[in-house]
C-alpha positions in Angstrom: 10.3 -23.8 -27.3 14.0 -21.8 -27.4 17.4 -24.1 -26.7 18.6 -24.5 -23.1 22.7 -22.6 -22.7 25.0 -24.5 -20.7 25.3 -23.4 -17.6 28.3 -21.1 -17.5 26.6 -19.3 -20.4 23.7 -19.1 -18.9 25.6 -17.7 -15.3 27.3 -15.1 -17.5 24.4 -14.4 -19.8 21.5 -13.9 -17.2 23.2 -13.9 -13.8 26.4 -12.0 -13.7 24.8 -8.7 -15.0 23.0 -8.9 -11.3 26.3 -8.5 -9.4 27.3 -5.9 -12.0 29.2 -3.1 -9.3 28.3 -4.7 -6.5 31.5 -5.2 -3.8 32.6 -8.1 -3.4 31.1 -10.1 -6.1 33.6 -10.1 -8.8 31.1 -10.2 -11.4 30.6 -14.1 -10.6 34.1 -14.6 -11.5 35.9 -16.5 -8.5 34.3 -19.5 -6.4 32.6 -16.8 -3.6 31.8 -13.2 -2.2 33.8 -11.3 -0.1 32.3 -8.6 1.8 32.6 -6.4 5.2 29.4 -5.0 7.0 29.5 -1.4 8.2 31.6 -0.6 11.6 29.7 -1.1 14.3 27.3 -3.6 13.0 26.6 -7.5 13.0 25.9 -10.0 9.9 22.2 -11.2 9.5 21.7 -14.4 7.6 18.8 -16.6 6.4 17.7 -18.7 3.8 14.5 -19.8 2.4 13.7 -22.5 -0.5 10.5 -21.9 -3.2 9.7 -25.4 -4.7 7.2 -25.8 -7.8 3.5 -26.8 -7.0 4.1 -26.2 -3.0 5.1 -22.4 -2.7 4.5 -21.0 -6.0 2.3 -22.6 -8.8 4.3 -24.6 -11.9 2.5 -21.5 -14.3 3.0 -18.5 -12.4 5.1 -15.7 -14.3 8.9 -16.5 -13.9 9.4 -12.9 -12.8 6.9 -13.1 -10.3 8.5 -16.1 -8.8 12.2 -14.6 -9.1 10.4 -11.5 -6.9 9.0 -13.9 -4.4 11.6 -15.7 -3.8 14.0 -12.0 -2.9 10.9 -11.1 -1.0 10.1 -13.9 1.8 14.0 -14.2 2.8 13.9 -10.2 2.9 11.0 -10.4 5.0 13.3 -12.3 7.5 15.8 -9.6 7.6 13.0 -7.6 8.4 11.4 -9.7 11.3 15.3 -9.5 12.3 15.5 -5.4 12.0 18.3 -5.7 9.7 18.8 -3.7 6.3 19.7 -6.5 3.0 23.2 -6.1 1.9 23.0 -8.9 -0.5 22.3 -12.1 -1.6 22.9 -15.9 -3.0 21.0 -17.9 -5.5 21.2 -21.4 -6.1 18.6 -22.7 -8.7 17.3 -26.3 -10.0 16.5 -26.1 -13.3 14.2 -29.2 -14.8 15.1 -30.1 -18.5 11.7 -28.1 -19.5 12.6 -25.0 -18.5 14.4 -22.7 -21.3 16.5 -19.7 -22.0 13.4 -17.9 -22.1 12.0 -18.8 -18.9 15.4 -18.4 -17.1 15.9 -15.2 -18.8 12.7 -13.8 -17.5 13.5 -15.0 -14.1 16.5 -13.2 -14.1 14.8 -10.3 -15.1 12.3 -10.3 -12.5 15.2 -10.3 -10.0 16.7 -7.5 -11.6 13.9 -5.5 -11.0 13.6 -6.4 -7.8 16.7 -6.0 -6.6 16.8 -2.2 -7.6 13.5 -1.9 -5.8 15.6 -2.8 -2.5 18.9 -1.5 -3.0 21.0 -5.0 -3.4 23.0 -7.1 -5.4 23.6 -10.7 -6.4 26.9 -11.7 -4.5 26.8 -15.7 -5.8 24.8 -18.8 -6.0 25.0 -21.8 -7.9 23.0 -23.4 -11.2 22.3 -27.0 -11.1 20.1 -29.8 -13.2 17.2 -31.2 -11.6 14.5 -34.1 -13.2 12.2 -31.6 -11.0 10.2 -30.0 -9.5 11.8 -26.3 -10.3 13.5 -25.6 -6.8 14.9 -22.1 -5.7 16.8 -21.2 -2.5 18.0 -17.9 -2.0 20.3 -16.8 0.9 19.9 -13.3 2.2 22.4 -11.0 4.2 21.9 -8.0 6.5 23.2 -6.2 9.0 22.1 -4.5 11.9 24.2 -2.5 14.6 25.6 -4.5 17.2 23.4 -6.1 19.8 20.3 -4.8 18.1 18.8 -7.6 16.1 14.8 -8.5 16.9 14.9 -12.1 18.8 11.4 -13.9 19.0 12.3 -14.6 22.0 12.1 -11.6 24.6 8.0 -11.1 24.8 7.3 -10.7 28.4 3.9 -10.7 30.3 2.1 -7.7 29.9 3.4 -6.8 26.3 1.3 -6.0 24.1 0.8 -7.8 20.6 0.9 -6.0 17.2 0.7 -7.2 13.3 1.3 -4.7 10.3 -0.6 -4.9 7.0 -3.6 -7.3 6.8 -3.7 -11.2 7.5 -5.2 -13.4 5.1 -4.8 -11.9 2.0 -2.1 -14.6 0.2 -4.0 -17.5 1.4 -7.2 -16.3 -0.1 -5.4 -15.4 -3.3 -3.6 -18.6 -3.3 -7.2 -19.9 -3.5 -8.2 -17.9 -6.0 -4.8 -19.0 -8.1 -6.4 -22.7 -7.3 -9.7 -21.8 -8.6 -10.8 -23.1 -5.1 -12.3 -19.7 -3.5 -15.7 -19.9 -5.9 -16.9 -16.5 -7.4 -17.5 -14.4 -4.5 -14.2 -11.9 -5.3 -15.0 -8.8 -8.0 -12.1 -8.3 -10.1 -10.2 -5.3 -8.5 -10.6 -7.6 -5.1 -9.4 -10.2 -6.8 -6.3 -9.3 -8.7 -5.2 -7.5 -5.0 -5.8 -10.8 -3.1 -3.3 -12.4 -6.1 -0.8 -9.4 -6.1 -0.3 -10.4 -2.2 -0.1 -14.0 -3.1 2.4 -13.7 -5.5 4.3 -10.2 -4.4 4.7 -10.5 -0.6 5.6 -6.7 0.6 8.8 -7.5 3.1 7.9 -4.4 5.9 12.0 -3.7 6.2 11.3 -0.3 7.1 9.5 -1.2 10.0 11.7 -3.8 11.0 14.6 -1.3 11.3 12.1 1.0 13.1 11.1 -1.6 16.0 15.1 -2.2 17.1 14.8 -0.9 20.8 11.0 -0.6 20.8 9.8 -4.2 20.0 10.4 -7.0 22.7 10.0 -10.0 20.0 9.4 -10.3 16.3 8.6 -12.6 14.0 7.2 -12.5 10.4 4.3 -14.2 9.4 4.8 -16.8 7.0 3.2 -20.2 8.0 -0.1 -18.0 9.7 -0.8 -15.6 12.0 -1.7 -18.0 14.9 1.4 -20.2 13.9 4.0 -17.6 14.1 2.7 -16.1 17.2 2.6 -19.7 18.5 6.4 -19.8 17.1 6.8 -16.2 19.0 5.6 -17.5 22.7 7.2 -21.0 22.5 10.8 -19.3 22.4 9.7 -16.5 24.7 8.4 -19.1 27.1 5.2 -16.8 27.6 1.5 -17.2 26.2 -0.7 -14.7 24.2 -4.4 -14.1 24.2 -5.7 -12.6 20.3 -8.7 -10.9 20.4 -10.7 -12.0 17.6 -12.2 -8.9 16.7 -9.1 -6.9 16.2 -7.3 -9.4 13.6 -6.8 -6.8 10.6 -8.8 -8.6 7.4 -9.1 -6.8 4.1 -11.9 -6.0 2.5 -10.9 -8.3 -0.6 -10.2 -11.1 2.0 -13.9 -10.9 3.8 -15.1 -11.3 0.4 -13.6 -14.7 -0.1 -12.2 -16.2 3.4 -13.5 -15.8 6.7 -11.5 -14.6 9.9 -10.5 -18.2 11.2 -9.4 -18.8 7.7 -7.9 -16.1 7.3 -5.6 -16.5 10.7 -4.2 -20.0 9.4 -3.4 -18.8 6.4 0.2 -18.4 5.5 2.1 -16.3 2.9 1.2 -13.2 4.9 5.1 -12.1 5.3 3.6 -8.8 7.4 5.1 -8.2 11.1 4.1 -9.8 14.3 5.5 -8.3 17.3 5.2 -7.5 21.0 6.0 -4.0 22.8 5.9 -3.2 26.4 3.6 -0.8 27.8 5.9 2.0 28.2 6.5 2.2 24.4 3.0 1.2 23.0 2.2 4.9 22.2 5.1 5.1 20.1 4.3 2.5 17.8 1.7 4.4 15.6 4.1 6.9 14.9 6.6 4.4 13.4 3.9 2.5 11.4 3.2 5.9 9.8 7.1 6.5 9.4 7.2 3.8 7.8 3.9 3.7 5.3 2.6 0.7 6.9 -0.7 0.3 9.1 -0.4 -1.3 12.5 -3.2 -3.2 14.4 -3.1 -4.1 18.0 -4.4 -7.4 18.4 -3.8 -8.7 21.7 -1.4 -9.4 25.0 1.2 -11.4 26.4 0.5 -13.3 29.3 2.0 -15.9 31.7 1.9 -19.4 30.7 2.0 -21.3 27.6 0.2 -21.4 24.0 -2.1 -19.1 22.0 -5.8 -18.6 23.0 -8.2 -16.6 20.8 -11.1 -14.6 22.0 -14.4 -13.1 21.1 -15.8 -9.9 22.9 -17.1 -11.8 25.0 -14.9 -13.5 26.5 -15.6 -17.0 24.9 -12.6 -19.1 22.9 -12.5 -19.1 19.5 -11.5 -22.7 18.3 -9.4 -24.0 15.1 -9.1 -27.0 13.5 -5.6 -26.1 12.8 -3.0 -23.1 13.8 -1.5 -22.6 10.3 0.9 -24.2 7.7 3.4 -27.2 8.1 6.2 -28.4 5.7 6.0 -32.0 7.2 
C-alpha cells in the first residue's frame, strides 16, 4: 500500500490543481475563496454528505465516489433551476486510505468538474478513525427571484418526473448481490451506472424556471420526495400507478412499488399548471431528457397512488429515511 502524505502535501498535490484558473480560489492558498455572481443573479447554496457503507459501498472505485459526490449536489442545484458556479469539498480520511486512493478520488473530481464546467473553490481535509465521510457544498446562481422551490404547487397542477424511476435502487441491490440473477449483463451494467453515476438534470432545471410551480430532485424515493413537495405546498397529490416511468432494465429485477420508494435516482420531480403543460415536451427535448406526466395536485394533504380502475396502491414505506 502506498504511503499517506501529510495534509498540506495532499492538498497541494491532489486538490490545488482542481482550483487552478478558478477565479477567486487563489489556488487554495488562502483561508477562503471570493467570488461575485453575475449581475442580476442571486447565489444558490446546497450541501450533501456521503458516508461509506451508507451512500456508497466501501469498495466502489474512488473516482466514481468522487463523481457521485459532485453530482448529487449538482442535482440539488438543478432542482432549484440554478446554473453551477463552483464547489467546496471536505474529506474525513480513514488511515487505510493511501495516496493512490486519494489521487484516484481527485482525478474523478477533475474529470467530472470538466464535464460540468465548474471548479474547486476550497474545503478541508481531516483524519478520522472511520468510516470515510465526504461532504461537498455546491454553489450556483439564478436570475433574481426565479429559483424553483418545493412550496409553489397548487391544486390543478400536473405532476411530472424526468427520466426513469427505480434504477439506482435496483443498481444498489445488484451491487449488494440482493437482486438475484434476473438482470442480463447489459441491464445490470445500466443499473449499476445509474446507482454510481447519477445524471444531474441541470439543463432541464434551468429551462423550468418560470414554467414549473414547484420542483424537487428524487433522492429519498419518488413517493417520499413528492410527499416533501406537497407538504411544503400545503396540497395533496394523486399519482397514476401505471404512468410512473420504469426502464426495461429496472423491470428485470424490480417491481413498480419497490421502484417508487427507492432512492438515489436524482431525477427532477416537478409540477406545472394546466396553461403551461404543452410547453413541457418542448423543454424536455431541448434538455435532452425524457419527461413523463404521472399525476395531479389536489386539495388536501398526502400522496395517493391509484391504479387505472381507481383502486389505491398501498406501500409499507414511502422511501429512504436517514434516521
